[in-house]
N, C-alpha and C positions, 0 to 999 in steps of 0.2 A: 442402235436398236438392240434389244435383248434377244435371246434365242426365240425361235418360232414357237408361239404358245401351243401349236398343235402337238409339240413334243412334251408339253407340260401336263401334269395331272389335270384332268378336266374339271376338277372341283375347285381349282384355285388359279387366279390370274390377276394381273394388275396392268392398267394402262395409264399413261400420263402423257401430257402434251402441254407445251407452252401455248396457251390459248391465242386468240387471234383478234384481229380488228375486222369488224363487219358492220353491215347495216341490216337491221332486223325487219323482216316482213313475213316470214314463213318459217317452216322447219328447215334448219340447216344442219347437215351432218358434218361433224368434225372427223370422225373415223367410224368405219363399219366393216364388218366381215359377214357377207351374206351366206346363208345356208339354206338348202332346200330349193323349192321351185316357186314359192310365192313371194311374200313380202317380209319374211322372217330374216332376222340377222343373228348370226352367232354372237356377235357383240356389237353394240352401237353406242356412240357417245355423241350427243347432239344438243343443239339449242332449239327448244320447243317454240311453237308459234307465239306463245305469250312472252318470250324472251328469257325464260328460266332455263337453266341447264338440266339435262336429264341423261339417263343411261339405261342400259338393260342388256339382257342376253336371252338366248333361246336354246332349248334342248331338242329342237326339231318337232316337238309336239306342242309346246306352249311358250309364250313370251313371258319374261319376268322383267317388268319395267320399274325403274326407280325415278320418280319425279321429284322435283325440288321446288322450293319457293325462293331460290337464290337467283338473283338477276345480275349478271355481269354487265358492267357499263360498256357501251359501244365506243368504237374508235380508241381503244386502249388494249394493251397486252394483259392477258390473264393466264394463270396456270390452272389446268384442269387435271384431275386424277380420278380414276374409278377402279375399285378393287372388289373382288368376290372371293371369299374363302371357303365356299361350300355351305355356309349357313347365313352369311350376311353380305349384302351389297353395301358398299360405302362410296359416297360421292364427295369430292373435295373441290373447292374453288379457292385459289390463292393460298394454299396450305391449310385452310380451315375446313372442317366438316360442313358439307352442304346438305346432308341427309343420309339416311341409311334405311334398309328394308331387309326383312328376313327372306331367305330363299334357300332351297335345298337341292334342287336338281342339278345335274351335271351340264356343262357347256357343250353344245353340239358343234361339230365342224364338218366341212366337206372340202371340195377342191376349188371353191370359189376364191378369188383373190381378196386381199385386204385393200380397202380403198381409204384414202385420206381426202377429206373434203367432199365426199360424195357417198351415194348409197346405190344399191342395185335392188330394184323392185321388178319382179317378173322378167328378169333377164335384161332390164333396161336401166341405164345409169340415170340417177335423179338426185334431188336434194343437194345440189352443189353448194358448197360453203363459200360465200362471197367475202372472204377475208384472207388473212395470212395465218399460216400454221408453222410452228418451228419446234425443234427439239423433241420430236416424237420418240417415245420409248415404250417397249412392252417387256414385261417381266414374267418369268416362269414361276414366280412365287408371289405371295401377298405382301405388299409393302405395309409397314406399320405407319400409324399416323405420324410418329416422330420422323420416320424416313421421308414421308411426303412433305412434312414441314421443312426438313433439312434441304430437300431438293429445291423447294420453292425459295427458301432462304438463300440458297447458293447463287441465285440470280444468274447472271451471265457466266459465272464460273461453273455452273452445274452441267448443262448439256449443250453449251454453245461451242462454237468453233475454237474459242480461246480456252486452252486447258487451265484447270485450277492450279495455282502454285503449290509446290510441294510443302507439306507442313514440316516444322522443326520443333523439337523439344529442347528448350533452353535450361530447364531446371525443374525441380519438384521439391516439395516440403510437406512433411518431414522426410529425411532420407532413410528412415527405418521405422518399423512399426509392426504391430501384431496384425493378424488377419482381422478384418472388420474396421481397421483404422481408416481415417479419411486423409487422402493425399491430394494436395492442390498441385496441378501440373501447369507449368507456364511454357509458352512457346509462341509460334506464329502460324497463321493460316490454318487454324482449326475450323475448317469449313466443311459442312456435310460429313461430320464425323459419324462413322458407323460402328466403331469398336475401340475399346481401350483394353489393353492386355498387360498383365503383370507376369513377366517371364512366360508368355504365351497363354496364360490363363485369363479368360474374359472376365472383365469387371463391370459392374454397374457404374454409370457415370452421369454427370450433368454438365452440359456445355454452358459455362458462364459467359464466355465471349469467344471471339476468334483467336484470343491469345491466352485463354485460361479454361481449364477443365477440372472439375472436382470429381474424384473417383474413390471408390471403396475397395480396399484390398480384399480380393476374393478368398474364400475359405481354403481353396486348394493351392494358393499361390506359394511359390518358393522364391528364394533370393535370385534376382536377375534384373534385366532391363525392363523398362516400360515402353510399350509401343502404342501408337495412335494411328488408326486407319481413318483417313479423311478423304475428301473428294480429290485432292491432288496427290494422293499416295500414302505411304506409311512412314511415320517418323519413329525413330528409335532413340531412346535416351543414351547419353554418352556414359552414364554411370549406372550402377546397379542399385535397385531398391532392396534394402535388407529386410527380409521378413523375419521378425523376431519369434523366438520360441521360449516358453517358460521351462525352467529347470528347477526342481524342488529337492531340498535336502531330505533324505530318507532315513538317516541313521539316528534313532532316538536316544542313542548313548553318547552322541557328540563325536568329535574327532577333528581331523585336519581338513581344511578346505581343499587341499591339493590331492585328496584321495578320491579317485574316480568312482569307486564303489559306493561312496556316500551320497551320490547324486542320482536322480531319477533317470537321467539320460545315459548313465553308465560312463560318463566322461566328465572331466572338469569343465565348468562353464567357460564360455568365451564371451567376447564383447557383443555377440549377437543374441545373447540369452538374457531373459528376465529371470533373475535369481530370487527364489523364495525359500527362506529358511522357516518352514512351518510344520515339520513333523511333530506330532504330539509328544509331550514329555518335557522334562526339565533337563537341559543339557547345554553344553558350550561348544561352539564351533571356533576353532583356533585358526587364525590366519598364518599359515606357514609360507605363503607366497603373496605377492601383490595380486589381489584378485581382479579378474576380468568379468565384466557384466555390462548389460545395458541399463537395467534398473535393478535395485536391490530392495527386497522387503525382508525385514527381520521380525519374526514372530508371526502369529496368526494360527498357531496350532490349536487343535480342539482342547487340549489340556496342557498344563505346565507352562514353563517360562523358557523361551528360546533366546540364547545369548550368542552374539558374535563378539569375539575378543581379539583386539589387536595388541598383542604383548611382545611382538618381535620386530618392531620398527617397520611395519609394512605401510604402503600407501593405499588408501581407499579412495579411488578416483570416481566421483559421482558424475558420470557423463550425462545422466538424465535424472529427473526427479526420483528420489527414493524415500523409503520410510521405515520407521520402527513402529510396529504394531503395538497395541495396548499391552500384550503379554510378551513383548520383545525387549531386549536389552542390547545396546551397543556399548562396549567398554573400550575406551581409548586410554591406554597406558603407555603408548609409544607411537611412533610413526606420524602420519599426516592424514587429515581428512581434506580431500581436494575437491574442487568444483569442475565444471561450471554448474552442475545440477545442485538442487537444494535437498536437504534431508529434513523430513517432517517427523518429529518425535511424538508419538502417541503413548509410548511406553516410557523407557528410561534411557538416557545417555549418561554414562558414568565416565567422567573425565578425571582419571585417578593419578596420572603422572605426566611428565614433561613431554606432551605431544602438541601438535600444531593443528589449528583449524583454519583452513583457507576458504572453505565453502560457506554457504548460507545454511544455518541450522534454525529450523522453525519448531519451537516447542509448543505443541498443541495444548489446549486447555486442560486436558487430563494427563499431559506428559510432564516429565521432570528432567532437568539437567542437574546432576549431582557432581560438584567439584570438590575433590578431597585430596588428601595426601600432601606431600611436601613438594618443594621445587617451584616451578613456574609454569603456568598454562599460557600458551602463546596463541593469540588470534591474529593471524597475519592477513589482513584484508577481509577476513571472514565476518559475517554478520550473524549475531545470535538474536533472534526475535522470539521473545518469551511471552506466550499466552497462558502458560501454566505455572510451574514452580522451578526456581533455581535455588538450590541449597549449596551454599559455599561454606566449607569447613576445612580444617587442617591448616598446616603451616605452609601454604602455597600462595604465591602472588599471581596476579593476572596481568599479562602485558597485552595491550591493544595497540596495534601499529599498522601502518600502510593502509589507512582508511577503515580499520576494523571498528565495529560498533556492537555494543550490547543494548538492545532495546527491550525494556521491560514494559509490556503493553498494558493497556487498560484492563483491570481485573486480575493481572498477574502478580505473583509474589516472588521477591528476591530476598531470601533469608540468609543473613550473615551471622555465623557463629564462630568467627575467628578474628584475629587481630593482625590482618595483613594489609596489602595495598593493591590498588588497581592503578597501573601506570603504563608508560610507554618506555620500553627498555632500549629502543633503537629505531633507526630507519625513519620512514615517513610518518606523519602524524595520524592520529586516530580520530574518529568521529565521536569518541567518548562513550558515556553511558546516558541513555535517554530513559527516563522513568515516567511512565504514565500510570503505573500501577502502584504497588507498595514495596518499598525497601525497608526491611526491618533488621536491626541488629539486636541480638539477645545472647544470653549465656556468657560470652566472652566479656572480659572486663577491661581490656586494653584498647588500643587505638586502631581503627580502620581508616586508612588514608586513601582518598581518591585524588590522585595527582592530575588526572586528565579531567576534561569537562564532565560534570554531572549536571545534566539538564533535567530539571524536575518539574513535571506538571501534575504529578500524583502526590504521594505521601512518602516522606522519609522519616522513619520512626526509630529513635535510639532508645532502647529499653534498658540497656546496660552497656558499659564501656563507652566509647565515643566514636563518632564519624567525623572525619575532617575533609570537607570538600575544598579543593584548592582552585577550582575554576568552574565556570558554567553559569547557568541562569535558572532561577527558581520562579515559577508561576503557580506553584502548588503549595503544599503544607510541609514545613519542617516541624517535627514534634519531638520533644525530648522531656522525659520525666526523670529526675534523679533516681538512681545513680547514672542514668543514661545522659549523654550529651552530644550535641552537634556543634562543632567548634570551627569558627572561621579564624584560623591562626596563621595563615600564610596565603600568598597569592591574592587574586582579586575575584570576588564572587558577586554576581548581580542578582539583586532581589527585584523582580519585575512586577508588573501589574498582576494582581491575584495572589501574590506571594503572602503567606501568613506564617507566623511563628507561634506555636502553641506549646503547651506543657508547663511545667512548674519552674522554668528558668534554665533548663538544660541547653537551650539554643544560645550560643555565646559568640560574641566578637571579642577577640583578645589580641595580645601583642603580635605584630607582624601581619595581621590580616587586614584586608580592605573589603568592606561591604559597600557595593555601589547600588544606590537606590535609583530605580527607574519606575515611573508610574507611582502607584500608591500602595506599597506593601504595608502589612498591618500586623499588630499584635491584638488579637481579638479578645473579647471578654473571656476571662479564665486563663488566658495565655500569659506567658512571661518571657521576656528577652533579657539576657544578661550581657552587660558591656564591662568586662573585668580585666582588660589589658589595654596596652597602647595601640589599639586598632583604629583604623580610619573609617569613618562613615562619610561617603561622598556621593556625587551624582546629582542629577536634576530632579530627583523624585522626593517624595515625602513619606516618612515612616509614621503611619497613623497608629497611635496607641489608643485603642478604643476604650470606651467606658467599661470598666471591669478588667482591662488589660494592665500589665505591669512591665516597666523597664527598671532593671536594677543596675546602677552604675557603681562599681566597687573596685577595690584593689588600689595599687599605687600607679604612679606615672601620669600620663596625660591622655585624655580622650579627645580625638580630633574630629570635629564636625566641619567638613569642607564642602561648601556649596549647598549641601542637602538640607532638608528641613525635618525636624522632629516635631510632630503635632500631637500633644498629649491631651486626651480626654479621660485618661485613666489615672494611673499612679506611676510617678517616677521616684525611685528611692536612690538618693545619692549619698554614698558613704565612702570611707576609706581615704587614703592619702593621695588622691588623684585630682588633677585640675581638668577643666573642660575648656578647650579652645574653640572658638566659633569664628570662622573666617571665610573669605571669598563669598560674601553674601549669604552665608549659611544662617539658619534661624532655628532657635529653640523656642517653641511656642507652647506655653502652658494654657490650654484653652479653658473656656468657661466650663466648670464642672471637673476640671483636672486638678490633681494634687501633685505638687513638686515638694518632696520631703527631703530636707538636708540634715545630715548628721556628720558632716565633714568640716574640716578647718581649711578649706582650699579656695581656689579662685576660678571664676568664670571669666575668661579673657580672650584676647586675640593675640596669638603668638607670632604671627607673621602675615605677609601677603595682603590681599585685598580685605577691606573691612567687612565684618559680618553685620547682620541685623541684630545680633546679640540675643538678648533674652526678653521675650514678651510674656507678661503674666496677666491673663484674664481670669484665671482660676484662683487657686489657693497656693501660696508659696510659704511653706513652713520652715523657718530656720530653727532647728531643734537641738542646737549644740549645748554643751555644758557651759559652765561659767567661763572657762578659758577658750571657748570655741570662737573662731574668727572666720568670717566668710567675706570675700571681696568679689564684687561684680563690676566689670568694666563698663558694661552698657546694660541698662535695665529700664523697661517700660512697664509700669504697673497700672492696670485698669481693674484689677481684682482685689484680692485680700493678701496683704503681706504681713505675716506674723513672725515677730522676732521673739521666739519662746525661750531662748537661752543664748549665752555667749554674746557675740556682737555681729552686726552686719554693716559692712562698709560699702557705701554706694558710690558710683562714679561721680566725678566733678562735672561742673558746667551742665551742658545739655545731655550728658551721658545718662542722666536719670530724669524720667518724667513720670509723674504720678497723678492720676485722677481717680484712684481707688481709695483703699483704706489701708493704713499702716497701724499695727498694734504691737506694743512692746510690753512684755510680761516679766516681772520679777527681777529688776535690777539689770536688765540687758542694755546694750549700747547700740544706738543707731548712729553710725558715723558717716561722714562724707569725706572722701579722700581729698586732702589738701585744704579744706575750709569747711566750717559749719554754716557758711552762708547758704540759705535755702532759696535765694532769689532765683526765680525761673525754674526751680526744681520741683516744686509742689504747686501745680496750677490750681486755680480756684476750683472749689468743689472737693478737694482732697480732705481726708480725715485722719489726723494723727492722734493716737491715744496711747496712754501708757501709765504704769504704776511704778514709781521709783525709777523711771527710765531717765536716761540722759541723752542729749542730742549733741554729740561731740563735746567740745570744750565749753560751748555756750549754753548747755542745757536746752530747755524747750523754747527759749526766747526767739521769736521770729523777727521782732522789732519791725522796722519799716519795710522789711523785705517780703513779708507775707502777702500773697495776692488775695483779693476779695473772695470770700467764701471758704477759705481754708479754716478748718476747725482744729483747735488744739485743746485737749482736755487732760 
């Protein structure tokens, strides 16, 4: 029981009791305090004749009664509470409001005793309560509704004989923060919590459960322990919560980090400070020590540009998320940028010399990462996520290793104006370069080599010089217009579904390179792809040359088509001293509407391995050689138009040649069959063979008895 309410201010009091079990038939008093000589009670709490709970008080002159329409069930335990704060009476049943009424007079008292379960009327005891009453308590202050609810929620741990277990704090997160920050506190037995304190300063809080509380760091809090006052006692955290304070740079002329007078606090920042370099003006802060801070913000001054420069091999350790404002600049010319926090760049990050990035760098849409100078830029496990612009210039290489990644996001630009390489110089592998935006090479005329994976779902555009991808997968656009080129000349690169090759022929497969087809990459209308060296095109996919698209096969050596298919609805131009080998079920299909134009004296054949499906022509095959021109095809199926416009065409023996289309010879050319002029089984019925001064092997045009019905010879 709380202190005697006769010692409390007469304008405020609270009563509560764990209600009872009874049978209802008349007015039953749960508790009363009689005053005066009649039937008036200083305070009374009862069950009315209709079964509803009620309460009231008297000031010796008049009664102030509070009736409700709340009916507790019989033969069950209930929790009742009644408060009066000098202006309002409040009645509760089982933790919830059962009604309220305005009142203003003071509570009257005299020497009569407090009765539980009865009342005194005219000096006689009456209105006995026919049930059980437990855990009665009186308070010399007004309980809040939250406190009433907490007491009800405590159940048998609240006011029963069994004491509530002592609470414990097992942890909290985050471990530091500014005033106003939200902190989640974990522990046990957070029951009937009445207070949460940060280093003895009360905080507002919400009880999530008996094992978790969410609190707000109060404005006056300082670094120290967290305590929770609960029904079972007070819990104190085993570690301190660090209250962070902001420290601002104040010297608009710049200077050294380690000079105390340059800071608003009058001292060099520590790990508990949020550091902000935002004094107005254009100046540079030089790192002459390894800086300490919780968060770092560079820029934000009302005028000018604020720069933090690491030129003396210092470590910038981002323990929490930090940023470069729109008018801020971070210059890395030595040292290391460490995590685990991330750096968001809204202004500029200038990477000018051989320094290392271990942390995550997020370049915002209006931000820029400028990589310049000589040497090598090292990303050791760090991730560069670009939503803005990367400008790469100078005689420096970029090494990505130990899981490092450059991610050029949708809408972002990666501008290359040098002739260097992105590679892995040592250690664990990288995640490569992922491009969903645009990578553009311009200005420089040499080679940019990407030795690690270039995974492109955006656009790679070579406007000058050349880009050499050595690994990765494309599902976007490779575009190159001369003098620019994108060259697959080493390693294995995969052209997947959605992959397109555009430009005027600057996208090239050449000696030493392997282009693996997956899905249906394409050369769209207006685009061109060049196969000008001993490269391999393999995989289970099909390169679709769309109507209006072009593939140019040129140069010397051999072009290897392994397993993959080239389906041409556009134009293929074959020139130079190169052969084409089709093997392992590969297929070159010149579709209806497609043009395969030949100006070489070479061979389409199978050089090894499993047989290919060879060459199917449903479009137009033009052999456009000069008089001395010779073309040999080892497997050929013609359902379209085969034009021998110059030189000679030697077709395969036996079943290697099947024709149900048209063959035309013009101007003294020769159509030959390797091994024999016998056409039996080679030109099925319905074929059409025409020519002017043409010869058919050694036997001229005579088909003799071997021509099939329907074969036309003119």
